[in-house]
C-alpha atoms as an extended CHARMM CRD file, in Angstrom:
* protein
*
       173  EXT
         1         1  MET       CA            -82.7390000000       -9.2600000000      -13.8240000000  PROA      1               0.0000000000
         2         2  LYS       CA            -80.1110000000      -11.2500000000      -15.6930000000  PROA      2               0.0000000000
         3         3  ARG       CA            -79.3270000000       -8.1850000000      -17.7790000000  PROA      3               0.0000000000
         4         4  PHE       CA            -78.9470000000       -6.0720000000      -14.6960000000  PROA      4               0.0000000000
         5         5  SER       CA            -76.6150000000       -8.6520000000      -13.1050000000  PROA      5               0.0000000000
         6         6  LEU       CA            -74.5160000000       -8.8870000000      -16.2580000000  PROA      6               0.0000000000
         7         7  LEU       CA            -74.3910000000       -5.0980000000      -16.5230000000  PROA      7               0.0000000000
         8         8  LEU       CA            -73.3620000000       -4.8410000000      -12.8930000000  PROA      8               0.0000000000
         9         9  ILE       CA            -70.6040000000       -7.4970000000      -13.3040000000  PROA      9               0.0000000000
        10        10  PHE       CA            -69.4040000000       -5.8320000000      -16.4940000000  PROA      10              0.0000000000
        11        11  SER       CA            -69.2930000000       -2.4160000000      -14.7870000000  PROA      11              0.0000000000
        12        12  PHE       CA            -67.2820000000       -3.6960000000      -11.8330000000  PROA      12              0.0000000000
        13        13  SER       CA            -64.8600000000       -5.6490000000      -14.0210000000  PROA      13              0.0000000000
        14        14  PHE       CA            -64.4000000000       -2.5750000000      -16.2430000000  PROA      14              0.0000000000
        15        15  PHE       CA            -63.6960000000       -0.4720000000      -13.1550000000  PROA      15              0.0000000000
        16        16  PHE       CA            -61.1010000000       -2.9030000000      -11.7610000000  PROA      16              0.0000000000
        17        17  PHE       CA            -59.3430000000       -3.6200000000      -15.0270000000  PROA      17              0.0000000000
        18        18  SER       CA            -59.2880000000       -0.0420000000      -16.2840000000  PROA      18              0.0000000000
        19        19  CYS       CA            -57.4260000000        1.2290000000      -13.1980000000  PROA      19              0.0000000000
        20        20  GLU       CA            -53.7990000000        0.6630000000      -14.0910000000  PROA      20              0.0000000000
        21        21  GLU       CA            -51.2270000000        0.8750000000      -11.3570000000  PROA      21              0.0000000000
        22        22  GLU       CA            -48.4970000000        3.4150000000      -11.9380000000  PROA      22              0.0000000000
        23        23  GLU       CA            -45.2720000000        1.6070000000      -12.8220000000  PROA      23              0.0000000000
        24        24  VAL       CA            -42.5320000000        2.0610000000      -10.2040000000  PROA      24              0.0000000000
        25        25  VAL       CA            -39.0890000000        2.7220000000      -11.6530000000  PROA      25              0.0000000000
        26        26  GLU       CA            -36.3750000000        2.5560000000       -9.0180000000  PROA      26              0.0000000000
        27        27  GLY       CA            -33.3490000000        4.8060000000       -9.4290000000  PROA      27              0.0000000000
        28        28  CYS       CA            -32.0110000000        8.1700000000       -8.3990000000  PROA      28              0.0000000000
        29        29  THR       CA            -34.4790000000       11.0400000000       -8.6810000000  PROA      29              0.0000000000
        30        30  ASP       CA            -32.0940000000       13.7880000000       -7.5060000000  PROA      30              0.0000000000
        31        31  GLN       CA            -30.7860000000       15.9100000000      -10.3840000000  PROA      31              0.0000000000
        32        32  ALA       CA            -27.6760000000       16.8410000000       -8.3860000000  PROA      32              0.0000000000
        33        33  ALA       CA            -26.4870000000       13.2060000000       -8.3040000000  PROA      33              0.0000000000
        34        34  CYS       CA            -24.0550000000       11.6520000000      -10.7770000000  PROA      34              0.0000000000
        35        35  ASN       CA            -26.4760000000        8.8460000000      -11.5490000000  PROA      35              0.0000000000
        36        36  TYR       CA            -29.6970000000       10.8710000000      -11.8800000000  PROA      36              0.0000000000
        37        37  ASN       CA            -32.3660000000        8.9660000000      -13.8080000000  PROA      37              0.0000000000
        38        38  PRO       CA            -35.1690000000       11.1760000000      -15.2160000000  PROA      38              0.0000000000
        39        39  GLU       CA            -37.3660000000        8.0880000000      -15.6550000000  PROA      39              0.0000000000
        40        40  ALA       CA            -37.0810000000        7.0290000000      -12.0060000000  PROA      40              0.0000000000
        41        41  THR       CA            -40.1670000000        7.4100000000       -9.8410000000  PROA      41              0.0000000000
        42        42  GLU       CA            -38.7600000000        6.1110000000       -6.5610000000  PROA      42              0.0000000000
        43        43  THR       CA            -35.3760000000        6.5680000000       -4.8870000000  PROA      43              0.0000000000
        44        44  LEU       CA            -34.2050000000        3.8120000000       -2.5760000000  PROA      44              0.0000000000
        45        45  PRO       CA            -31.9040000000        4.7460000000        0.3410000000  PROA      45              0.0000000000
        46        46  GLY       CA            -28.3080000000        5.0230000000       -0.8680000000  PROA      46              0.0000000000
        47        47  ALA       CA            -29.2700000000        4.8770000000       -4.5570000000  PROA      47              0.0000000000
        48        48  CYS       CA            -27.8500000000        8.3030000000       -5.4470000000  PROA      48              0.0000000000
        49        49  ASN       CA            -24.1260000000        8.8820000000       -5.9850000000  PROA      49              0.0000000000
        50        50  TYR       CA            -22.9680000000       12.4230000000       -5.2510000000  PROA      50              0.0000000000
        51        51  PRO       CA            -19.5410000000       13.7030000000       -6.3240000000  PROA      51              0.0000000000
        52        52  LEU       CA            -17.1170000000       13.8650000000       -3.4200000000  PROA      52              0.0000000000
        53        53  GLU       CA            -14.5540000000       16.5930000000       -2.8510000000  PROA      53              0.0000000000
        54        54  SER       CA            -11.7980000000       14.0950000000       -3.6110000000  PROA      54              0.0000000000
        55        55  ILE       CA            -12.1110000000       12.5000000000       -7.0450000000  PROA      55              0.0000000000
        56        56  LEU       CA            -10.2020000000        9.3730000000       -6.0220000000  PROA      56              0.0000000000
        57        57  GLU       CA            -11.2200000000        7.3530000000       -2.9870000000  PROA      57              0.0000000000
        58        58  ILE       CA             -9.7460000000        4.2800000000       -1.3270000000  PROA      58              0.0000000000
        59        59  THR       CA            -12.6720000000        2.1060000000       -0.3020000000  PROA      59              0.0000000000
        60        60  TYR       CA            -10.6730000000       -0.7960000000        1.1400000000  PROA      60              0.0000000000
        61        61  SER       CA             -7.0550000000       -1.3950000000        2.0500000000  PROA      61              0.0000000000
        62        62  GLU       CA             -4.9340000000       -3.7410000000        4.0580000000  PROA      62              0.0000000000
        63        63  ASP       CA             -2.7430000000       -1.2560000000        5.9040000000  PROA      63              0.0000000000
        64        64  TYR       CA             -0.8520000000       -3.7070000000        8.1120000000  PROA      64              0.0000000000
        65        65  VAL       CA              0.0690000000       -7.1710000000        6.8870000000  PROA      65              0.0000000000
        66        66  THR       CA              2.3340000000       -9.8150000000        8.3680000000  PROA      66              0.0000000000
        67        67  GLY       CA              4.4300000000      -12.5530000000        6.8860000000  PROA      67              0.0000000000
        68        68  LEU       CA              7.5300000000      -14.6340000000        7.2570000000  PROA      68              0.0000000000
        69        69  VAL       CA             11.0930000000      -13.9950000000        6.0970000000  PROA      69              0.0000000000
        70        70  GLY       CA             11.4380000000      -15.1110000000        2.4780000000  PROA      70              0.0000000000
        71        71  GLU       CA              7.6760000000      -15.3080000000        1.9940000000  PROA      71              0.0000000000
        72        72  GLU       CA              5.7440000000      -13.1950000000       -0.5280000000  PROA      72              0.0000000000
        73        73  VAL       CA              3.3030000000      -11.0370000000        1.4550000000  PROA      73              0.0000000000
        74        74  ILE       CA              0.3270000000       -9.4570000000       -0.3300000000  PROA      74              0.0000000000
        75        75  ALA       CA             -1.7760000000       -6.3800000000        0.4810000000  PROA      75              0.0000000000
        76        76  HSD       CA             -4.8930000000       -5.2730000000       -1.4270000000  PROA      76              0.0000000000
        77        77  ILE       CA             -6.2180000000       -1.7910000000       -2.1650000000  PROA      77              0.0000000000
        78        78  TYR       CA             -9.5740000000       -0.9220000000       -3.7750000000  PROA      78              0.0000000000
        79        79  ILE       CA             -9.8810000000        2.4200000000       -5.5840000000  PROA      79              0.0000000000
        80        80  ARG       CA            -13.0680000000        4.2280000000       -6.6040000000  PROA      80              0.0000000000
        81        81  ASN       CA            -13.7330000000        7.1600000000       -8.9020000000  PROA      81              0.0000000000
        82        82  SER       CA            -15.9700000000        9.3740000000       -6.7330000000  PROA      82              0.0000000000
        83        83  SER       CA            -16.7220000000       11.9340000000       -9.4240000000  PROA      83              0.0000000000
        84        84  CYS       CA            -19.3920000000       12.2680000000      -12.0990000000  PROA      84              0.0000000000
        85        85  GLU       CA            -16.8370000000       11.9800000000      -14.9310000000  PROA      85              0.0000000000
        86        86  SER       CA            -14.7540000000        9.0790000000      -16.2400000000  PROA      86              0.0000000000
        87        87  VAL       CA            -11.1050000000        9.2110000000      -15.1720000000  PROA      87              0.0000000000
        88        88  SER       CA             -7.8040000000        7.6090000000      -16.1160000000  PROA      88              0.0000000000
        89        89  ILE       CA             -5.5210000000        6.6930000000      -13.2230000000  PROA      89              0.0000000000
        90        90  LYS       CA             -1.8490000000        5.7780000000      -12.8360000000  PROA      90              0.0000000000
        91        91  ALA       CA             -0.0710000000        4.1950000000       -9.8570000000  PROA      91              0.0000000000
        92        92  ARG       CA              3.3710000000        4.9270000000       -8.4490000000  PROA      92              0.0000000000
        93        93  LYS       CA              5.3690000000        2.9060000000       -5.9200000000  PROA      93              0.0000000000
        94        94  MET       CA              7.3320000000        5.0090000000       -3.4310000000  PROA      94              0.0000000000
        95        95  PHE       CA              9.8000000000        2.6600000000       -1.7760000000  PROA      95              0.0000000000
        96        96  SER       CA             13.5200000000        2.5870000000       -1.1120000000  PROA      96              0.0000000000
        97        97  VAL       CA             14.6190000000       -0.8320000000       -2.3000000000  PROA      97              0.0000000000
        98        98  SER       CA             17.2510000000       -2.5550000000       -0.2220000000  PROA      98              0.0000000000
        99        99  GLU       CA             19.2190000000       -5.7000000000       -0.9760000000  PROA      99              0.0000000000
       100       100  GLU       CA             17.2370000000       -7.5170000000        1.7060000000  PROA      100             0.0000000000
       101       101  SER       CA             13.7740000000       -6.7240000000        0.3320000000  PROA      101             0.0000000000
       102       102  SER       CA             11.8320000000       -6.2530000000       -2.8760000000  PROA      102             0.0000000000
       103       103  ALA       CA              8.3870000000       -5.0250000000       -3.8220000000  PROA      103             0.0000000000
       104       104  TYR       CA              6.2610000000       -5.1620000000       -6.9220000000  PROA      104             0.0000000000
       105       105  PHE       CA              2.6230000000       -4.4100000000       -7.6950000000  PROA      105             0.0000000000
       106       106  CYS       CA             -0.2820000000       -5.3260000000       -9.9520000000  PROA      106             0.0000000000
       107       107  PHE       CA             -2.5030000000       -2.5690000000      -11.3430000000  PROA      107             0.0000000000
       108       108  ALA       CA             -4.9330000000       -2.1430000000      -14.2490000000  PROA      108             0.0000000000
       109       109  GLY       CA             -4.7690000000       -5.8160000000      -15.1340000000  PROA      109             0.0000000000
       110       110  LYS       CA             -0.9640000000       -6.1600000000      -15.2440000000  PROA      110             0.0000000000
       111       111  CYS       CA              1.8770000000       -6.7830000000      -12.8200000000  PROA      111             0.0000000000
       112       112  PHE       CA              5.0900000000       -4.7570000000      -12.6860000000  PROA      112             0.0000000000
       113       113  GLY       CA              8.4140000000       -6.0260000000      -11.3490000000  PROA      113             0.0000000000
       114       114  PRO       CA             10.5110000000       -4.5480000000       -8.5470000000  PROA      114             0.0000000000
       115       115  SER       CA             12.2990000000       -2.1560000000      -10.9320000000  PROA      115             0.0000000000
       116       116  GLU       CA              9.0340000000       -0.5680000000      -12.1400000000  PROA      116             0.0000000000
       117       117  VAL       CA              8.1620000000        2.5400000000      -10.1480000000  PROA      117             0.0000000000
       118       118  THR       CA              5.2580000000        3.9240000000      -12.2030000000  PROA      118             0.0000000000
       119       119  SER       CA              2.6210000000        1.8430000000      -13.9290000000  PROA      119             0.0000000000
       120       120  PRO       CA              3.0140000000        2.0580000000      -17.7100000000  PROA      120             0.0000000000
       121       121  THR       CA             -0.6630000000        1.0970000000      -18.0730000000  PROA      121             0.0000000000
       122       122  THR       CA             -3.6330000000        3.2410000000      -17.1670000000  PROA      122             0.0000000000
       123       123  LEU       CA             -6.7390000000        2.2870000000      -15.2300000000  PROA      123             0.0000000000
       124       124  PHE       CA             -9.9770000000        3.7220000000      -16.6340000000  PROA      124             0.0000000000
       125       125  LEU       CA            -12.8930000000        4.1020000000      -14.2310000000  PROA      125             0.0000000000
       126       126  ASP       CA            -16.3690000000        5.4260000000      -15.0000000000  PROA      126             0.0000000000
       127       127  SER       CA            -18.3040000000        7.5350000000      -12.5240000000  PROA      127             0.0000000000
       128       128  TYR       CA            -18.4720000000        5.7220000000       -9.1750000000  PROA      128             0.0000000000
       129       129  GLU       CA            -16.8130000000        2.6300000000      -10.6010000000  PROA      129             0.0000000000
       130       130  GLU       CA            -14.5480000000        0.7240000000       -8.2060000000  PROA      130             0.0000000000
       131       131  ASP       CA            -11.4740000000       -1.3730000000       -8.9830000000  PROA      131             0.0000000000
       132       132  ASP       CA            -10.3820000000       -4.1680000000       -6.6560000000  PROA      132             0.0000000000
       133       133  TYR       CA             -7.4150000000       -5.4430000000       -8.6600000000  PROA      133             0.0000000000
       134       134  PHE       CA             -4.5210000000       -3.5130000000       -7.0380000000  PROA      134             0.0000000000
       135       135  LYS       CA             -2.1330000000       -5.7940000000       -5.1570000000  PROA      135             0.0000000000
       136       136  SER       CA              1.1650000000       -4.9460000000       -3.4920000000  PROA      136             0.0000000000
       137       137  TYR       CA              3.6870000000       -7.7630000000       -3.1040000000  PROA      137             0.0000000000
       138       138  PHE       CA              6.5540000000       -7.6040000000       -0.6430000000  PROA      138             0.0000000000
       139       139  ASN       CA              9.3890000000      -10.0010000000        0.1910000000  PROA      139             0.0000000000
       140       140  SER       CA             12.2540000000       -9.6100000000        2.6680000000  PROA      140             0.0000000000
       141       141  SER       CA             15.1420000000      -11.8310000000        3.6460000000  PROA      141             0.0000000000
       142       142  GLU       CA             15.3130000000      -10.2010000000        7.0840000000  PROA      142             0.0000000000
       143       143  GLU       CA             12.9260000000       -9.4520000000        9.9480000000  PROA      143             0.0000000000
       144       144  GLY       CA             11.5170000000       -6.0230000000       10.5730000000  PROA      144             0.0000000000
       145       145  LEU       CA              8.8190000000       -3.4560000000        9.9100000000  PROA      145             0.0000000000
       146       146  PHE       CA              8.7910000000       -2.0630000000        6.3860000000  PROA      146             0.0000000000
       147       147  GLU       CA              6.6480000000        0.7380000000        4.9810000000  PROA      147             0.0000000000
       148       148  LEU       CA              5.6720000000        0.9390000000        1.3630000000  PROA      148             0.0000000000
       149       149  LYS       CA              3.7150000000        3.8970000000       -0.0190000000  PROA      149             0.0000000000
       150       150  TYR       CA              1.6300000000        3.9750000000       -3.2000000000  PROA      150             0.0000000000
       151       151  ARG       CA              0.3090000000        7.0460000000       -4.9470000000  PROA      151             0.0000000000
       152       152  PHE       CA             -2.7220000000        6.8760000000       -7.2520000000  PROA      152             0.0000000000
       153       153  TYR       CA             -3.1230000000        9.9380000000       -9.4510000000  PROA      153             0.0000000000
       154       154  LEU       CA             -5.0580000000       11.2310000000      -12.4350000000  PROA      154             0.0000000000
       155       155  GLU       CA             -3.1050000000       10.6900000000      -15.6210000000  PROA      155             0.0000000000
       156       156  ASN       CA             -3.8670000000       14.2140000000      -16.8720000000  PROA      156             0.0000000000
       157       157  ASP       CA             -3.5390000000       15.9790000000      -13.4880000000  PROA      157             0.0000000000
       158       158  LEU       CA             -0.5940000000       14.9290000000      -11.3160000000  PROA      158             0.0000000000
       159       159  SER       CA             -1.7720000000       17.1880000000       -8.4950000000  PROA      159             0.0000000000
       160       160  THR       CA             -4.9340000000       15.1050000000       -7.9930000000  PROA      160             0.0000000000
       161       161  TYR       CA             -3.9180000000       12.0010000000       -6.0760000000  PROA      161             0.0000000000
       162       162  ILE       CA             -4.3950000000        9.8290000000       -3.0090000000  PROA      162             0.0000000000
       163       163  GLU       CA             -1.7230000000        7.8960000000       -1.1660000000  PROA      163             0.0000000000
       164       164  LYS       CA             -1.7600000000        4.7660000000        0.9230000000  PROA      164             0.0000000000
       165       165  THR       CA              1.0310000000        3.4410000000        3.1390000000  PROA      165             0.0000000000
       166       166  ILE       CA              1.1910000000       -0.2660000000        3.8170000000  PROA      166             0.0000000000
       167       167  THR       CA              3.1920000000       -1.5920000000        6.7690000000  PROA      167             0.0000000000
       168       168  TYR       CA              4.6740000000       -5.0630000000        6.4120000000  PROA      168             0.0000000000
       169       169  GLU       CA              5.7350000000       -6.8890000000        9.5490000000  PROA      169             0.0000000000
       170       170  ILE       CA              8.1630000000       -9.6450000000        8.6290000000  PROA      170             0.0000000000
       171       171  THR       CA              9.1040000000      -12.2350000000       11.2480000000  PROA      171             0.0000000000
       172       172  SER       CA             11.2300000000      -15.4020000000       11.3480000000  PROA      172             0.0000000000
       173       173  PRO       CA              9.5050000000      -18.7630000000       10.9520000000  PROA      173             0.0000000000
């Protein structure tokens, strides 16, 4: 009887321990996605990145900012590469400078003074990588509404770009 009990316990323990659970690997299982993972066994909602029609995408921007006369007013823009390939991006400020106002911007880890129109440095983004470093600085010695446009374009293809206009409302203290 003891042998039978031991054999029965051994059989059940062998059955339970020999059944290995299949390992779950989370990732994107769709071959059409930029981030397809052939080793993934389960796709979570929103895990796959598909190339968009527009390679460059603005994911966040402060379109309307307010400040006081003589104060430096800052607006932020986040840019994402929405393609499956790595890209190199440049920025261009499109603004008519007056004696009463000035504008400069920071891009790709460096800041460029009011006289710089195009960024001499390049921003490199991998597939679906986002950059949150772009900042536009504006200062005016008079009240008013001022518009400042920025163009972000592929370094090797000037016809592929996105633009963002920022409106600055400057008031007296």
